[in-house]
Each structure stands twice: as structure tokens, then as C-alpha cells.
N, C-alpha and C positions, 0 to 999 in steps of 0.2 A: 348483425347478431339479427339473424333471420328470424319468426316470430317460433319456427318450429322448433330452434335451437334454444334458445330463453326459455321455457318451462326447462327444458334439459339442463341448463345449467343452473337455474335456481335449486333444483334438486337437487346437484351435486353441491351446491353449497351448502346445503341445507344439513347432508350425510355428513358431508366435512366437519362442518361448525357444531352438530351434534355432538358427533365422536370425541372433539375437539374438548368442548365442554365438559363431558361423561370422563374423558382422560386427567383431564385437570382436575376434576373433583376426586376421582380414583388414587391419583399419584400423590395429592396434597396429603389427601388422609393416611395413605401408605408414608409418607415423610421422603418420597421418591424423585428424581427428579423428572420434572413435566416434560422435558423434550423428549426422555423414554416414552412416557404414555403418547407423545404425539404419532411417536415412529409405529409404534406397537397398536393405534387406532388406524394408520394408514394400511398397515398389514392388513386389517380386519374389513377396512371396506376397499382395498384395492379391486381393480379387475382383474384379477389372477388369483382371488380367491374362492376358486372353485370348489375348495373341498367344503365350503360351507351347501346346506339343502340349497336346492334351486329356488324355491321359494323367497326364502330368506335372504339369499345373493340378490335376487334382482331389485329386493326393496332396499339392503344394505348398501351395495357397491357404487361405486361411482362410474359413470357411463363413460361419460367424454372426459378423460384423464388431462387428455392434452391440455384442454384450457384451465383446467386446475395448475396444472405446470407452467401454464404462462402466469397464473394469477399468483403463483409460488415465486416468480421473479420479483412480483413488487414486493413479497416477505424479506429476500435478499436484499434488495435495495434500502426497505426501510428497519431495518436490522440495521445493516451496517452504517445507516445515518445515523441509529440510537449509539453506537457503539463510540463515532465521530464525537457525537454530540458529549461525549463525558470522556474525550480524548481531549489533551491540552497542547497546544505546539508548545508551549516552554517547558510542559511536562515531559514532552518527546525529545527537546533540546536537550534536558538533561541526562535522559537514559537513553539518547538514541544512538551512540557510538556504541556501547556494552550492547545494545540491544539488538543493532545491526550485526554488530561483529558476531553475537552468539546464534543468529538465525540465521546469518552465512555458513558457519560451522556446521551448523543443523543440518539444514537442509544438502549440504554438500556429502556429506558424512553418511546423510538417511538414504539419498537419490542413489551411493556407491553402494549401500546395504540393500538397498532391494531390487539394484542391478544383478547382484551378487545372489538374490535369492532367488530372481527370474532364472538367471543361467542354470543354478543349482536345479530349478524344478524342468528343466530343460525345454524353457521357453528361446525363441532368437533372440538376437542380441537387440533389435529395434525393440520389440514389445518389453523385454526388461527393461530396457531405459524409462518405456512410458512407465514400468511399475515403480522404479525408483522413484521419480516424479509424482505417482500419487500416492505413495507412502510418506513422502518426504513435508507435504502438505499438509496442515493441522487446519482445524474447523475455525474461523474465527466466530462466525455465529454460535456452533453449539459449545466453544469453550467458554466466552464472553458471557453465555445463557446460563450456564453451568457455575462460574464463579460468582454469578448475582445469584443463584437460587441457594448456595451455600455459605450466604453470606460474607465471602473471601474477597469480594473484587474491591475493595477498599485497602487490602495490605498490598505493603510495598513487592512482595513477588509479583503479582496479580499486574502490576502495574509494568512490570518488565516483562511478561509475557503478553500483554496487550501490543509491549514496541516490537517483541518479536513475530510476533502474528502479523503487524504493519510490514517487516521487514521480509517475514515468507511470503506474502501476498504480490510485494515489490517484484521479488526473486520468482516466484511462478508466473510471472509476464514474460521475463528473460528466459524462463525455463521453455514455456511453452511455444516462444521463439524459435528457440536451439533444437527441440522435439520437433519442430515443422520444417524446417530448414536440412533436417538428417531424414527425416524420410522423406522429403521429397526428391532429395538430392544422393543420398547415401555416403554422406560425410558431412563433417561440423566445419561451416564455414563461419570462423573464431571471427573475421570482420567484419564478416554480415552482420552476426548475432550480437557482439559489442555495438556497431553501430545503433541496432535497432534500440539498443538499452539505453544508450547513452541519448539518443534524441528524444526517447520516450519518456526518460526523467529531466530531461529539458521542458518536456511540455507540462508536464504533470507541474511540475516548479512553478512555471508561466501560469499555469491554473490557479494554482495554492495564492501565486501573489497577486495577482487579478483579483481575487476572490476576498482577499483580504483588504484590499484597496476599495472596492465596489459593495458588497454586501453588508457592511455595518452601515454605511449610508441609506442604502434601500431598506433596510430593517428599522431604521431609525427613523424614516418618511413613512413606512408602513406604519407602525407603530404610533403615530404621535395619532391617528383616527381614532384609536382606543376601542377597535371592533377586534373580536379575537379571530371571527371568521376571515377577516381581511389577510390577518398575519398567517393564519393556517395555510392560506390559499398561495400567499405569497413564498411561504417558503414551500411548498411543494411543487412549486414551479421551479422553484432554484435546485431543488431535489434532483427533479426528472432532468432540469438543462445540464447540470453539471453530468449525471450517468450519462445521457446521450451522448456528452461532448467526450467523456471519456471510454465510452464504446469504439466512437468515431476512430479516436485514437488507438483503437483496438488495446487497451488497457482495462476493460471492461466496464460494466454498469456501476458494479461495489464498489470501483476504487473512487469515481464520482461521487457515488452516497457519502462515501466516507471523508473525504474531503470535505463535502460540503455542511456536515456535522460537524467537523473539526475547525471550521473557520467563523459560524454561529455559534461556538463554545467558547468563544473568545467576544461574542456581544454582551452587552446589557439584558438582551431579551432570552438567554440562554432557557433561564428557569422558566418560564412562560412558552417558550417553544417546546420545554419538554412536557410539559404539562399538556398542551393541547395536541401533543404528539403521539403521545403514550398508546389511547385506545386504538389507533394505526396498527403501529407499532405489534401491540398483542396479536389483534385479527390475523392480519397477514402472517405474522412470524409462525404463529399455530398452524397457517395452512402451508407455508414452508414445507415444518416438520413432516406436517402427515403424508405432503405430496412426497415427501423425500420414503416415508416407509412404504406409497404407494409403486414405488420403482420395483421393489424384490417382489420376484413370481417366486411361491413356494415350492412350485413343481419342482423349479430347477436347482436345488438346494442337498438333496442328496446327491445330485453329478457333481457339485462343485464343492462339496464337504469337505475334501481332502485340503484344495487349493486355499479355502476360505481359511480353514485350521492354520495352514501355515502362513497364510499373510496376517492373520490375525497376531500369529504369535511374534512374527517378525517385526510388526507395528508398534506391536506392544515395549517387548524387548527391546531394541534396537533405536524407537524412538527418544525411548526413558533417557540410554544408554547415550545416545550424539545428541540429544538436547540438555542434558545436564552438563557433560561433557564443555558443549559453548557455553552454557551459563557460567561454569567454575574458571573456563578461560578466561571472559570477560569481567571476572574482579569477584564472583559471588562466593557466599560462603555454602558449604558441602550441605545445608539444609534448604538453603534457597535452589539450590540449583536441584534438588531432588525435588521439588515442589515443581520448580517449573519445567522439569522432565516428565513429570506425571500429568502433570496439567495439559502438556503440550499431546498427548497421545492421540483423542479423537481428529481423525480424519471427516471431509466434508465437501462443502461446497465445490472449492477447485480441484479438489478429486474426481469429483463429478464430469466437471468439465476438461481437464485432460486425458480421461478414458473417452470422453465422447469424442475429443480430437484424435484420438487413436483408431476409432472406428470411422470415422469421415474418410480419415489418410488410407482406410484401409490397411492399415500394419500391424495393428492385434487383433488378437483371437477374438470373437465375436461373445465370448461368455465374458471378458472384463469386465465390461460394463455391473452387469449384476452382480459378480465378485467383489468390486469396490464398494457395491451399495452395502451387502452383506459385511463386509468390513468395517464401513461407516457404521454401522448399525451395532454393533459387539463395542468398536471402541467409543462408541459412546455411552453405552450401556457401562462398561467398566470405569469409565472416566472418573465418575465421583468418588468410588471404591479403592482407585490408584491416588488421586488426590486424598484422601484421607491417610492414605497409608506411607505416604510421601517421607513423614518425618520418623516415625518407627525404620524406617528402609537409611534414613540416613544416619540413624542412632546405631543400626547394625552395622555401616558400613564402619562407621568412625569406632566402631569396639574391634573389628575385627579385620581395619588394614593394616597393612603392615608398618611398623614406626617410621622408617625412614619414608616412605610414601606420604605418609599423613603428616609429618612435620615437613615436607618439602610443599603440601598442599597449601599448612597453615603458613609459610614463609611468604608462596605468592598471593596471597590471598592480602596479608596486611603490606606488603610488598605494592600491589596494586593500587591499594586504599590509602596509602601515605600520606596526607595532608601536605600541598605544594607547600614549595616556602613562599616567605614575603618578602626577600630581598628585589633588591634594583634590577640585578639580573632577570631573575624570574620574572618580575613585573616587565620589563622591556621582550624577554621572550613571547609572554603572555601577549602583551601588543601586538606584536607583528606577527604572531598567529590569528589574532582576533582580523588585523589586515588582510593577510593573503585567505583567509576564509571569505571575508565581502567580497575583496575581487574574484573569487571563485564564483560565488554565488551571483554575482553581474555577469561574466562569461557564462553561468547556468541560464539567464533570463533572457540573455543576449540571443544564445544558440534556440532556445525554445521559441522566440520573435521570427529567426530565421526559419526553424523547422516546422513553423506555424504556417509560414508565406509559403513554403516547398510544397508543404500538402497541399495548401487551396490552389495553388497551381495549376492543376490538371481540369477542376472545376469551373475554377475562371477563365481558363481557355476553352471551353467547352460550351460555357454559357453567355461569355462577353468575346464573344470574337474582335480580332483585329480592325475590320471595318475600313481597309485602305491603308494605315499606316505602314512604311516601309518595315520589310523584313527585317533589317540590321536593327531597328530599335525593339523588337522581340515581344514587343506587346503581346498580352498585356503581364509577363513575366517582369518586366522593366518598372511597370508601376506596383507590384507586390515588392519589388527589392528597394524600391524607394521607400514605400510604406516599411518593412521590415527595418529598415536604416533610419529614417525619421522617428520610429518610436525606441531605437536602440541608441539611438543619438546622447540622451541624457544619462542613460545607464554606463556608456562608454567612457563620458564626461566623468563622471562620478568614480570608475575604474581607476582611470589614469590619475585622477587627484590620491585617489587612494593611494596607487603604487607608488608614488613620487612620494608621497610622505612617508611610508615605509623604507622606500631608498634613503632616504633622508636620516629615518631611525636606524634603520642600520647602518650607513657610515656613521652615524656617531657614536654607535657602541662600538663598531669593529676599529674604530683610528680612534685610540684614546690618546691624550696630549702627552702621556709616557711615552707611547711607541711612536706616535708622527713630531714629537718635538716643535722646532717651528715650522716646518710642513705640513702642521694638520690641518689645516682651511685647506688648502690645497689636495691632500689626501682623501678628503672627506666629500670636497667637491668631484673629485674624479670618480673616485666611487659609487657617489651618489647616481651621477651622471649614467657610469655604467651598467650600473642594475637598473634605473629608471629605463632606459635607453633598451635593454633586453627583455624587460618586462612588455616594453611597448612594441617589439619586434614580434614577440610570441603571441601578443594578443591581435596587432594587427595581422599577421598570420592566419590564424586561426577564423578571423572574422572574414578573409576573403577566401581559404576554405569553405566556408559557409555560403557565399556566394556563389560560388564555383557550384555547386548543388542548384542554386534557383535559375541563375545566367551566365550561358555558357560565353556570351561575347564581351571578353575585358575591356575592348577598348570603351564600349557603352559603362562597363562597370566601371572605369577610373573615372569616366565624365559625372556617373553619377556620386560617386564618393568626392571627388574634388566640389562640386556643388555644395555637399552635404558639410564638407570639410570649410567652407569658407561661410556657411549658413553656423556654424557650431562657434566659427571664431567670434563672427558677429552678436550670437544670443549666448556666449559661455555662460553669463551670471546668469541668466534666464534660466537657462538648462541647470544651473546647478541648485536654484530655487527652487525649480521642479520636482528633480532629484530628492531636495532635501525635505521636500513638502509631502511627497509620496512614503517617502522612508518613515518621516513623524507619525505620518497616518495611520502607519503598522505600526507602530511602537505606541500610539497611545491605544489602537486596538486592542494589543495584547497586556496593556498593562490593565485596562477599562476593567477586567472580573477582578483584578486584586483590589482596586481602587471600591469598588461597589462592596466589595467585602468589608472592607476596612471601613465605609460610609454607616453598611448596615450593623455592623456590629459596635460600632458610636450610637 
């Protein structure tokens, strides 16, 4: 920063924080959401607010809006970290499947509704697709802050909303990949999009697992010093590192900040971190919302009024319908579904990113971005009132819905939430499902390791040249393959052991003594080997496909894996202990919070 720009930045920050402070006092007194006050304050100090008298505009407006927007990105990082800090990995494991089901249905249906709205308005097909994506993704920052300010963030439906928001953020990454592919090629390449989403999911799972293994150890070491500033600096370093990593993985800075918070939420230092971090979150969160209001140019509003009105109507009505439908399909009651539907109306940060992406690719109209900002402001304004109206709306629907439809809805809700039986058959099935999930997660981690090696290959080749190595060795790609395979070896050993145990359990469960008579042991052994061999074949083919993306020379691949196979046979027990130790460390981390609560209660 040059000396000439420093006073300008200082003046702009002064204007922003004074405006935010005034909005906070006024809207607290009026008992209205502070987020709305921040956005309106941004409108008042925006460089576009030329309707103010010239002397007043020169004094109260922001001059370097671009720098303020850069600082607002810190607000996104801190707010998403705060959201992750109040999120539990165990809690998401409980609501994860219903939340992901609801998020998928809501996002898909809302994208179709937005596309139909755009086509009805006469927009081109690609523009309408971008519009559908913009309207489908809700604002995690606005909604969580609104829930907290209204005192409803601890209610069960709020946990479901947070789970859906996380699912939406994950789906938004896939949507942006799909939209980019469609915009650049003119057609939807399903294989490319699916591959990008699977690879990204595997890498994020790898980041989460590595964080659960490493972060508790790091925070325990830092916390031993007893100095709050050391802990705060270490936490900030972790947040920015995670944000930078996920941004490099094309998942955005918000995802990394959220993952860092979710991991730290499982550590004993959670309460201390939250206490230290709240002032930074409040400051940069205010800058983010004020900067959002600054994006809107009031002079454009008359020309955009009709489009803003139509899109605002579509965002409110279709969002409530699609989100409530997704929550109903996920097994929730009508009251919970309406609370979820009204709570998810506001659009925000991901919508801005998608609108900006359309402009960068030159496939959307120039006024789409300001229109998106205006609709986001309006949905933010009406969000708290819609949430308050959720229960009366649910009561109205309950009273006036056709009797057969209401009866079918109650029956579905009852069936979906039936308690599981505790018989031996159900216990065996539950155990088999658990084993299958563990094998799947192990292979996701392996995919993440090979995906990371594949992504790092171009950088390694540019910075670590072969230096005389023969071309057939394909160095340094072969070195990356060895590293990925070595790190994957304990995980693959664990997956093989778990697959064998599942095959034996399946055979014992399938071939009873009544069915097999005196051939029971033989039939069970044959079925065990068949199932175990089939699973190993699938896992082996998948690993070979992963290596094909990294190294095209099959003889080298076979030699490397033969060497690793020999090492695995020699170090089998050590790999088992290594994997068991890592798994135990993660379980201990996830259990720390519950144990600490119990000790504090005692």
C-alpha cells in the first residue's frame, strides 16, 4: 500500500464502521435485523449515491470501493468460520442424509423454476440457467445471522437449515462447474462435471480427515503456553491456510473456513476460540454486509424494476415451495417444512459469485449482477417476517388441505420416522451398512490422495525437473504415485480387512444351518470368497483407474505396486496399528466435547 492510498483506505474504513455502528444502534432500537441496517447503510455511503448533495456525498461516501470489497471477503471467511465453529460433525452425521436430500431436491427444483422464469421473461437458455442457479442457492451468512438475531438458532429446524445450507454450498460448486462447461462448450458434458464433483468431494474429505488428525494436536500444543494471543494467531493461520487450500481446489474460500471451524468445534479449545474470535467476526461481518449494499446503484433501479419484481416474487414463492417440499420428502412435519422453506428464502454470497461468473464468461446480460444484488437485498429484508409467518402458513395449509392429501402426508411422516426394530436381522443389516460405509469412506480418502497427487503433478514437473532421469521413468510423476500409494496403503489394508469381515458376516447371515444342512461351512466359505474377491476386484480396478490419471506408463505402475505389495505384506500389522491409531485419534477428538461437557456438569 502506497502512502497516497493509505489515507484513502483509512477514511473509507472510518466511513464504513461509523455507518455500521449507527445502523447497529438504530436497528437494535427498532428491533429489526441488524443485517438490514448494514445493507441500507451501504446504500447511503455507496459511490453510486450521487442523489445526495455533492458536499455531503464527498464526505460520507466510500472512495476506494474495491479495497472495501476485498476486506469484505475477510468477512465471508470469518462468518463461515463462525458458522463452522457452531456446527458439529456428529450433529451433521445425524441430520446429514435428510439435509442433503432436502438440499438436492430444493436446489434442483429451484434451478428448474428459475430457468422457467427466465425463459418466460424472454431470456436466452444459458442466461436462464444462470438465473436458476442464482435463485437456488441461499445465503449461509444472512440466514445464520438472522436465526441468531431472532433467537431461533438453537431450535431443531435451525439445525436442519444449517445442514441444508452446507449441502447447497457443496451443490453450488457442482453447479458452477456445470455452468462453466455449458457456457464454454454449448453443451452439458455430464462425464466431465461428474468427475469434477467426485474429485472435489474426495479432496474435501481428505482435508477434513487430515484436519481432524492434525488440528487437535496443534491446538493442544499452542494452548499449553496459556497466552491467548498465541492461540488467536495460530487459529487465524489455520483459517487462512484452509481457505487458501480449498480456493486452490476450486471450492472457494468459504468452504475452507467452514471446515476449519467444524474441526475446531470438536476440540476442547472451542469455547476459548469463540470468545477470542467474536470481535473479528463482528467487525468484518459488518464490513461484508455494508459492502453488499454498496454494490447497488440506485440509478439502475427504475430500468430494472420489472425484472427485480418478477425475480423477487419467484425467489420467495418458489423457494418456499421447493424448500418445504424437500424438507417434507426428508421426513419432516409440515410445521418444520414451512419453517425451513421460509428460512431459506434469502439469497446471497454464492448468488453474487454465480452472477459474476456469467459476466466473466460473457454469456449473461450486463444488468444481471445489479439485479441479483437488488433481489438479495429484498429477500434479506423480508426474511425475518417470512420466518415469523411460517407457523400461521402451516396452520392455514393444515386446515385447508384436501383430507386425502393431509392423511397421506401424515402417514408418510409417520412411516419415515418409524423407530428401527432391534431384532437380530436388523442388527446384522445395520452392521453391514456401517461396514460398507466405512469401506466407501476409506476409498473416498484414497481418491482424495491420488487426486491431490494428480493436481500437484503440473507444479512438480515445472519446479522439480527430471534432471537426467530416463523418459520411461516419467519422473517426477512416478514419485508422486509412490507417495500417494504409500499414504494410501494403510487405508487400503483397512478397507480390505473390513471387506473380508463384511463378506464373512454376509455369508453367515445368508447361509443358515437350515438352508445349508451339512454343507453349511463349505457354502459359507465359498460365498465369503466370492463376495470378498468381487469387492477386492472393484477396489483394485478403481485404484488402477486413479493411477492412470497420474501416470500413463503401465509397466512402471505395475512395478511400483508390486514393490508396495511386498512392503505391505511385510508391514501388514504395522499398517493396521497405524490406521487404528489414526481412527482412534479421530474418535477421541469427536468424543472430547461430550466428555468435557460431562466433566463440567459434574
